C-alpha positions as CSV (number, residue, x, y, z in Angstrom):
1,M,117.7,-122.4,15.7
2,F,116.4,-124.6,18.7
3,Y,118.7,-127.4,18.0
4,R,122.2,-126.0,19.5
5,E,124.9,-126.5,22.1
6,A,125.5,-122.9,22.6
7,G,125.1,-122.5,26.3
8,D,125.0,-125.6,27.3
9,F,128.2,-126.0,29.1
10,K,129.6,-129.0,30.5
11,T,131.9,-128.5,34.1
12,S,132.9,-131.9,34.9
13,Y,133.3,-135.1,33.5
14,V,130.2,-137.1,34.1
15,D,128.2,-134.3,32.1
16,D,130.7,-134.3,29.1
17,S,130.0,-138.3,29.2
18,Q,126.6,-138.5,29.4
19,T,124.1,-139.9,26.7
20,F,122.3,-137.4,25.8
21,P,125.0,-134.4,26.0
22,I,122.8,-132.0,24.7
23,K,120.0,-130.3,26.7
24,F,117.3,-131.0,23.8
25,D,117.8,-134.6,22.9
26,R,117.6,-135.0,27.2
27,Y,114.0,-133.2,27.2
28,R,113.2,-135.4,23.9
29,Y,113.9,-138.5,25.7
30,Y,112.1,-137.5,29.3
31,V,108.9,-136.3,26.8
32,V,108.9,-139.3,24.9
33,L,109.0,-141.7,28.6
34,A,105.9,-139.1,30.1
35,V,103.9,-140.1,26.9
36,A,104.5,-143.7,26.5
37,F,104.2,-144.0,30.5
38,G,101.8,-141.3,31.4
39,I,99.1,-141.2,28.4
40,I,99.3,-143.7,25.8
41,P,97.8,-146.2,29.0
42,F,94.9,-144.3,29.1
43,I,93.8,-144.4,25.4
44,I,95.2,-147.4,24.3
45,N,92.4,-150.7,23.0
46,D,93.4,-154.0,21.8
47,Y,93.7,-153.7,18.3
48,W,96.6,-150.7,18.5
49,A,97.8,-152.9,21.4
50,N,98.2,-156.1,19.6
51,A,98.6,-155.1,16.4
52,L,101.5,-152.1,17.1
53,L,102.4,-151.5,20.4
54,L,102.8,-155.0,22.0
55,P,104.7,-156.4,18.7
56,F,107.3,-153.2,18.7
57,L,107.9,-153.2,22.8
58,I,108.7,-157.4,22.4
59,Y,110.4,-157.4,18.9
60,A,112.6,-154.3,20.5
61,I,114.1,-156.3,23.1
62,A,114.7,-159.0,20.6
63,A,116.5,-157.1,18.5
64,I,118.0,-155.1,21.5
65,G,119.8,-158.4,22.5
66,L,120.6,-159.6,18.7
67,N,122.5,-155.9,17.9
68,I,124.2,-156.7,21.2
69,L,125.6,-159.8,19.5
70,V,125.8,-159.1,16.2
71,G,126.3,-155.2,16.3
72,Y,128.8,-154.4,19.1
73,C,130.6,-157.9,19.5
74,G,130.4,-159.0,15.5
75,Q,129.8,-162.4,16.4
76,V,126.8,-163.6,13.5
77,S,123.5,-164.9,15.1
78,L,120.7,-167.1,13.0
79,G,119.9,-168.9,15.9
80,T,117.2,-166.1,17.7
81,G,114.0,-167.8,17.0
82,G,115.1,-170.8,18.6
83,F,116.4,-168.7,22.1
84,M,113.1,-167.0,21.7
85,A,111.3,-170.3,22.6
86,V,113.9,-171.1,25.0
87,G,112.6,-168.3,27.0
88,A,108.7,-169.1,26.0
89,Y,109.1,-172.6,27.3
90,A,111.2,-172.0,30.7
91,C,108.6,-169.2,31.6
92,Y,105.7,-171.4,30.8
93,K,107.9,-173.9,32.7
94,L,108.2,-171.6,35.8
95,M,104.8,-170.8,35.8
96,T,103.1,-174.1,35.9
97,A,105.4,-174.8,38.6
98,F,105.5,-171.9,40.7
99,P,102.0,-170.1,39.9
100,D,102.3,-167.9,43.5
101,V,105.5,-166.2,42.4
102,S,105.5,-163.0,40.4
103,M,105.7,-163.0,36.6
104,F,108.4,-160.0,37.0
105,I,110.4,-163.3,38.4
106,H,108.8,-165.6,36.0
107,V,110.3,-163.4,33.1
108,I,113.4,-162.7,34.7
109,L,114.3,-166.1,34.9
110,A,113.5,-167.2,31.5
111,G,115.5,-164.9,30.2
112,G,118.7,-166.4,33.0
113,I,118.0,-170.0,31.7
114,T,118.0,-168.7,28.3
115,A,121.5,-166.6,28.9
116,I,123.1,-170.2,29.8
117,V,121.8,-172.2,26.6
118,G,123.2,-169.1,25.1
119,V,126.3,-169.7,26.4
120,L,126.5,-173.6,25.8
121,F,125.7,-172.2,21.9
122,G,128.6,-169.5,21.8
123,L,131.2,-172.1,22.4
124,P,131.7,-172.2,19.6
125,S,132.7,-169.0,18.7
126,L,136.2,-169.4,20.3
127,R,137.0,-171.2,17.3
128,I,134.7,-170.2,14.3
129,K,133.6,-167.1,12.7
130,G,131.9,-165.9,10.3
131,F,129.7,-168.3,7.7
132,Y,131.0,-171.2,10.3
133,L,129.1,-169.5,12.9
134,A,126.4,-168.4,11.3
135,V,125.8,-172.1,10.5
136,A,126.6,-173.3,13.8
137,T,123.6,-171.1,15.0
138,L,121.4,-172.1,12.6
139,A,122.2,-175.6,14.3
140,A,120.9,-174.5,17.3
141,Q,118.0,-172.8,16.0
142,F,116.8,-176.3,14.2
143,F,117.8,-178.4,17.2
144,L,115.8,-175.9,20.0
145,V,112.5,-176.4,17.8
146,W,112.8,-179.8,17.3
147,L,113.7,-180.5,21.1
148,F,110.6,-178.5,21.8
149,N,108.6,-180.5,19.6
150,R,109.8,-183.9,20.3
151,V,110.0,-184.0,24.1
152,P,106.9,-183.8,25.8
153,W,107.9,-182.6,29.2
154,F,108.2,-179.3,27.7
155,Y,105.1,-178.8,26.8
156,N,103.4,-180.6,29.7
157,Y,102.4,-183.7,27.8
158,S,99.5,-181.9,25.9
159,A,97.8,-183.8,23.4
160,S,97.9,-180.3,20.9
161,G,101.8,-179.9,21.8
162,Q,101.4,-176.7,22.6
163,I,101.5,-174.3,25.5
164,N,99.4,-172.2,26.9
165,A,99.9,-169.2,28.9
166,P,97.5,-169.7,32.6
167,E,96.4,-166.3,34.1
168,R,98.5,-164.4,36.1
169,D,98.3,-161.2,37.7
170,V,100.8,-158.0,39.1
171,F,99.7,-156.6,42.4
172,G,96.0,-157.7,41.4
173,I,96.0,-156.5,37.9
174,I,95.5,-159.8,35.5
175,I,98.4,-159.3,33.0
176,T,98.2,-162.5,31.1
177,G,95.2,-165.1,29.4
178,P,92.0,-163.9,27.6
179,N,90.9,-161.6,30.5
180,A,94.1,-159.1,30.7
181,S,93.5,-155.6,30.3
182,A,95.4,-153.8,26.8
183,W,97.2,-151.1,28.7
184,A,98.3,-153.5,32.0
185,T,99.9,-155.7,29.4
186,Y,101.3,-152.7,27.7
187,L,102.7,-151.3,30.8
188,F,104.3,-154.5,31.7
189,C,106.5,-155.3,28.6
190,L,107.2,-151.2,28.4
191,I,108.4,-151.9,31.9
192,F,110.9,-154.2,30.5
193,L,111.6,-153.0,27.7
194,T,112.8,-149.4,29.8
195,A,114.7,-151.1,31.7
196,C,116.6,-153.5,28.6
197,A,117.5,-150.5,26.9
198,I,118.5,-148.5,30.2
199,V,121.3,-151.7,30.9
200,A,122.2,-152.2,27.6
201,R,123.1,-148.7,26.9
202,N,125.0,-148.5,29.6
203,L,126.8,-152.0,29.3
204,T,127.8,-150.8,25.9
205,R,129.3,-147.4,27.1
206,G,131.3,-149.8,29.3
207,T,134.2,-151.6,30.1
208,T,132.2,-155.1,28.5
209,G,131.1,-152.9,25.5
210,R,134.3,-151.7,24.7
211,T,135.9,-155.1,24.9
212,W,132.9,-156.1,22.7
213,M,133.7,-153.8,20.0
214,A,137.6,-154.5,20.5
215,I,136.5,-158.4,19.6
216,R,134.3,-156.8,16.2
217,D,136.6,-155.0,14.8
218,M,139.7,-157.1,15.3
219,D,140.2,-159.9,17.1
220,I,143.7,-160.8,17.2
221,A,144.6,-157.2,18.2
222,A,142.2,-156.8,20.9
223,E,143.9,-160.2,22.3
224,I,146.9,-158.5,21.9
225,I,146.3,-155.6,23.9
226,G,145.1,-157.4,26.8
227,V,141.3,-158.5,26.0
228,N,140.4,-161.6,27.1
229,P,138.3,-163.6,24.0
230,L,136.6,-166.0,25.7
231,K,135.0,-163.5,28.1
232,A,134.2,-161.1,26.1
233,K,132.0,-163.7,23.3
234,L,130.6,-165.7,26.3
235,T,129.4,-162.3,27.9
236,A,127.9,-161.4,24.8
237,F,126.6,-164.2,23.9
238,A,124.8,-164.3,27.2
239,V,123.7,-161.0,27.6
240,S,122.5,-161.0,24.5
241,S,120.3,-164.6,25.0
242,F,119.0,-162.9,28.5
243,F,117.7,-160.3,26.4
244,V,116.3,-162.1,23.4
245,G,114.5,-164.9,26.3
246,I,112.7,-161.9,27.9
247,A,111.4,-161.0,24.9
248,G,110.4,-165.1,24.3
249,A,108.5,-165.2,27.6
250,L,106.3,-162.0,26.9
251,F,105.7,-162.9,23.2
252,F,104.5,-166.4,24.4
253,A,102.9,-165.1,28.0
254,V,101.8,-161.4,27.3
255,Y,101.5,-161.0,23.7
256,L,100.3,-164.3,22.0
257,G,99.1,-166.5,25.2
258,A,99.5,-170.0,23.0
259,V,102.6,-171.2,21.3
260,E,103.2,-173.8,19.0
261,V,107.1,-173.6,18.6
262,G,107.3,-174.9,15.3
263,E,105.0,-171.9,13.8
264,V,106.0,-169.1,15.6
265,F,109.7,-169.6,16.5
266,G,110.8,-171.2,13.5
267,I,113.1,-169.7,11.1
268,Q,111.4,-167.4,10.3
269,K,111.7,-165.5,13.7
270,S,115.0,-165.3,13.4
271,F,115.7,-163.4,10.2
272,L,113.1,-161.2,11.1
273,V,114.8,-159.7,14.3
274,L,118.2,-159.6,12.2
275,F,116.5,-158.1,9.6
276,M,115.4,-155.1,12.1
277,V,118.9,-155.0,13.1
278,I,120.0,-154.3,9.5
279,I,117.8,-152.1,8.6
280,G,117.7,-150.1,12.4
281,G,121.5,-150.2,12.1
282,L,124.0,-152.5,13.3
283,G,126.0,-151.3,16.6
284,S,123.5,-148.8,17.9
285,I,120.4,-149.2,20.6
286,F,118.2,-146.4,19.0
287,G,118.7,-148.9,15.6
288,S,117.0,-151.5,17.1
289,F,114.0,-149.7,17.8
290,A,114.2,-147.8,14.8
291,G,114.2,-151.0,12.5
292,A,111.6,-152.9,15.0
293,A,109.4,-150.0,14.6
294,F,109.5,-149.8,11.4
295,L,108.9,-153.2,10.6
296,V,105.8,-154.2,12.7
297,L,104.2,-150.5,10.7
298,L,105.0,-151.8,7.1
299,P,102.6,-154.9,7.2
300,V,99.9,-152.5,8.8
301,V,100.4,-149.2,6.8
302,L,100.5,-151.9,3.7
303,K,97.2,-153.6,4.7
304,L,95.6,-150.0,5.2
305,V,96.7,-148.4,2.0
306,G,96.9,-151.5,-0.2
307,V,93.6,-153.8,0.9
308,D,91.3,-150.9,2.4
309,L,92.2,-147.7,0.5
310,L,93.3,-149.4,-3.2
311,G,91.6,-152.7,-2.8
312,W,94.5,-155.1,-3.6
313,P,94.1,-158.9,-2.9
314,T,95.6,-159.7,0.6
315,D,98.2,-161.9,-0.8
316,I,99.6,-159.3,-3.5
317,V,99.9,-156.8,-0.1
318,A,101.8,-159.6,1.5
319,H,104.0,-160.7,-1.6
320,L,104.7,-156.7,-1.7
321,N,105.7,-156.5,2.1
322,L,108.1,-158.9,1.6
323,V,109.4,-157.0,-1.8
324,I,109.7,-153.6,-0.3
325,V,112.0,-155.3,3.4
326,G,114.2,-156.9,0.5
327,A,114.7,-154.1,-1.3
328,L,115.5,-152.4,1.7
329,I,118.2,-154.3,3.0
330,I,120.0,-154.4,-0.1
331,M,119.8,-150.5,-0.2
332,F,121.1,-150.3,3.5
333,L,123.7,-152.7,3.2
334,I,125.2,-151.7,0.1
335,L,124.1,-147.5,0.5
336,E,124.2,-146.8,4.2
337,P,125.4,-150.0,6.1
338,H,124.8,-148.3,9.6
339,G,121.0,-148.2,8.5
340,L,118.0,-146.0,9.7
341,A,120.2,-144.7,12.7
342,Q,123.3,-143.6,11.0
343,L,120.7,-141.4,8.5
344,W,119.1,-140.0,12.1
345,R,123.1,-139.1,13.3
346,V,122.9,-137.0,10.0
347,A,120.3,-135.3,10.4
348,K,121.0,-134.6,13.9
349,E,124.5,-132.7,13.0
350,K,122.7,-131.2,10.0
351,L,120.1,-129.6,13.0
352,R,122.9,-128.5,14.7
353,L,124.6,-126.6,11.9
354,W,122.0,-125.5,10.2
355,P,121.7,-122.4,8.6
356,F,125.4,-122.8,7.9
357,P,127.1,-124.9,5.5
358,H,129.7,-126.2,7.7
């Protein structure tokens, strides 16, 4: 009986169109933010940061970016790993060239450089779509990985061919390198995730988001009613690549610290982020969070249950993880194309109507 709209009056258009129109939803949102910013940093340790929280925060940013392109604008992309590599290498070059500049600036500029690259590779979307666009973005994935492998300038002519994040601090607090504290890296990534989620939510609810969804639903009809397909598609590629570039920069500089592009940002990374969007829910910011949380938690839970509790071999558990993910993708595509986000919406509607049948 606590989840109700009774007594929740709206006296203006602003109140009626806010993101969380029900008070309980707003309070829950504030509680989650308070716990994330005010409690977790004081109880976090290295295991929880490296195994769960940092991967979740970074993959959630990447999933939000891909969801804008695929879920909101309807443009298929298989080049997420390559665009994450652009963000990582751009951040590395900026960190080594401008050591006195704040890491916040480095990460944002890395996202901006990735947005420019994303627009360049998004130009074919003006003439092709569907399977052909997927192949074009897949070609971008392989080209970018090849480029970062073959041009020594990108990894500063290192003999090993990999890039290593130098130690950097923000307001005197180290956030990159082996001496970085778990709470500092967690808060740094959390700030970016919160900002990206707020920006993405407002973009998708405004005029820009409506043009994206018009292109997604029927591009010819959208062009007839005045939507500019050039602007809509390229802005979707730019915003999506910006978020993905930020995720790649954080993945390299804050989470891993050392990267070899073929191993870290290969085609598997593109499919992983795409699976997060499919399982979480296309066209939903919450779905990006849900999909990232699910695919980050699943291997950890399987290891705890299968290896530590039941004593199964590690390779069996790793294959079981792939089987479960594949089965869930098939199930969601057939039974619930909008993923976990739609299941959450249905559950909330049931709570709002309970105990009444209609």
